[in-house]
N, C-alpha and C positions, 0 to 999 in steps of 0.2 A: 558638338558634332564634327565638326572640321578635324577637331584636336583626336577623336576617335577613332575616324578613318585613318588620320596619318600614323597613330598609334600602332593598327593594325599592320598598315604597309609597312613601318619601319619592323614591326613584329615578325610579319610575316620572310622581310627579307635578311632578317638578321638569323630564322631558323634557314632561310635556302643558304646561306653563306656558310654558318655551321655544318647542315648537311653536306654539304659540296667540298669542301675543305676536313671533311673525314673521310672522306671518299677519297679523297688525291692520297692525303695521311694512308692509308690502306695499303699503296700501292709503292711507300716510298719505304726501302729499307731504313731501320732508324729513323722515325720521321722527327726525332728529339736533336738529333744530330745536324740535320738538314737549316739550312739559312733561308732566311725568306727571298734572299738574295739567287740562291741556288733553285729554289723551286721557282721564281720567276724564270731565270735561264731556262730549268727544264719545261716550262711551257710554250716558251716562245719556241726554241727548237723543236717541237713536238707539232704547234701550231702553225707552221711554217715549213713542214718538210710536203712536197705535196703528193707524195701518198697517201702520208697520215689527213692531210687536206680535204683528200678526198672522202676517204671512210669518216671523218665525220660529217661531212657534208650528208654522205649518204644516210647516218643515221638521223638527223637533223632531219633529214626529209620524209624518216617514217613518222605517220601518222603514230599519235598513241595509244594504248589499248582499250584505256579506257572512252575514248572518242568513237 
């Protein structure tokens, strides 16, 4: 039973990572040419700018529509 629960959790995480990675790639020009280091730097810069951080906080503060 515990193994099944771990497998479900792992599957959910894998699906979440794939979905979010695909969303990120959809905004990158020529994602096949972008390195992991470049993606990491882009995200680091975007998440550290105050204006972007405020926008992120506002988006995360909204309740999902299905609640």
